[in-house]
C-alpha positions as CSV (number, residue, x, y, z in Angstrom):
1,M,86.8,130.5,172.7
2,T,88.1,134.0,172.6
3,D,89.7,134.1,176.0
4,G,87.2,136.7,177.0
5,K,88.2,139.1,174.3
6,G,85.1,138.7,172.1
7,A,84.6,137.7,168.5
8,D,86.2,139.7,165.6
9,L,83.1,139.1,163.5
10,A,79.5,138.0,164.0
11,I,77.5,136.9,160.9
12,D,73.9,137.3,162.0
13,A,71.6,135.3,159.8
14,V,68.7,135.3,162.3
15,G,68.3,138.9,163.5
16,G,65.5,139.7,165.9
17,P,66.2,138.1,169.2
18,M,69.8,137.2,168.2
19,F,70.8,140.7,167.0
20,E,71.8,142.1,170.4
21,P,73.5,139.0,171.8
22,S,75.5,138.8,168.6
23,L,76.5,142.4,169.0
24,K,77.4,141.9,172.7
25,S,79.7,139.0,171.7
26,L,82.0,141.2,169.8
27,R,85.5,142.4,170.8
28,Y,86.5,146.1,170.9
29,G,86.4,147.2,167.2
30,G,84.4,144.1,166.2
31,R,82.1,143.8,163.2
32,Q,78.6,142.4,162.7
33,V,77.1,141.5,159.4
34,A,73.2,141.4,159.4
35,I,71.9,139.1,156.7
36,A,68.3,138.5,157.8
37,S,65.8,139.2,160.6
38,I,62.9,137.3,161.8
39,G,59.8,139.0,163.2
40,N,59.2,142.6,162.3
41,G,62.8,143.4,161.5
42,R,63.3,145.9,164.4
43,V,65.9,145.5,167.1
44,E,67.1,147.4,170.1
45,F,70.6,147.8,171.4
46,S,72.7,150.3,173.3
47,L,74.0,152.9,170.9
48,V,76.3,154.2,173.6
49,D,78.0,150.7,174.0
50,F,78.0,150.4,170.2
51,Y,80.1,153.6,169.6
52,H,82.2,153.3,172.8
53,D,83.3,149.8,171.6
54,L,84.0,151.1,168.1
55,L,81.7,148.4,166.6
56,S,80.7,148.2,163.0
57,L,77.4,147.0,161.5
58,T,77.0,146.0,157.9
59,G,73.8,144.9,156.2
60,V,73.9,142.5,153.3
61,D,71.0,141.9,150.9
62,T,71.6,138.3,149.9
63,M,68.4,138.3,147.9
64,S,70.1,140.5,145.3
65,F,73.0,138.0,144.7
66,T,73.2,136.0,141.5
67,G,73.8,132.2,141.6
68,R,77.4,132.8,140.5
69,E,78.0,135.3,143.3
70,I,76.5,133.0,145.9
71,A,78.7,130.1,144.5
72,K,81.8,132.3,144.9
73,I,80.9,133.2,148.5
74,M,80.3,129.5,149.3
75,D,83.6,128.5,147.8
76,G,85.3,131.1,149.9
77,L,83.8,129.5,153.0
78,R,85.0,126.0,152.0
79,A,88.4,126.2,153.9
80,G,86.6,127.1,157.1
81,F,84.3,124.0,156.9
82,E,87.1,121.7,155.8
83,G,89.3,123.1,158.6
84,G,86.6,122.6,161.2
85,Y,86.3,126.3,162.1
86,L,82.8,126.5,160.6
87,R,80.1,123.8,161.1
88,P,76.8,123.5,159.3
89,S,73.6,123.8,161.2
90,P,71.6,120.6,161.8
91,V,69.0,119.8,159.2
92,Q,65.5,118.6,159.8
93,T,63.7,117.2,156.7
94,W,59.9,117.1,156.2
95,S,57.8,115.5,153.5
96,L,55.4,117.7,151.6
97,D,52.4,116.3,153.5
98,Q,54.1,117.6,156.7
99,A,54.5,121.1,155.3
100,I,52.1,122.7,157.8
101,D,53.9,121.1,160.7
102,A,57.3,122.3,159.3
103,Y,56.1,125.9,158.9
104,A,54.7,125.8,162.5
105,A,58.0,124.6,163.8
106,V,59.8,127.4,162.0
107,E,57.3,130.0,163.3
108,K,57.9,128.7,166.9
109,G,61.6,129.1,166.5
110,A,62.0,126.0,168.8
111,T,65.2,124.7,167.1
112,S,68.3,125.9,165.4
113,S,67.8,123.3,162.7
114,K,67.4,124.2,159.1
115,H,64.1,122.9,157.9
116,V,63.9,121.4,154.4
117,L,60.8,120.3,152.6
118,L,61.4,117.2,150.4
119,P,59.5,116.9,147.1
120,W,58.6,113.2,147.7
């Protein structure tokens, strides 16, 4: 998709095992935004490659955003979804009586789906 040049930006909302592959996908001077991290929150990567490639890493604490701030960000992403440049993750829904199974599936990390518990 980048003709071998790498991505300008990686938005890492998984962390953990996806942190380094996301970082390696960047072009020279690329940027990565870390939003979350599964597991213990620690990652490993080559600091030498990081500074030789002039990469940038930014952390974002989405838990501190207000509803109004989140709505503004989501609205800013609208054109990407409408233009087909961004695609939503698949969603798997679970009833409340399946909550234990849902949490087990998330813990295993077996799918890239977003898991949603339904209140009925």
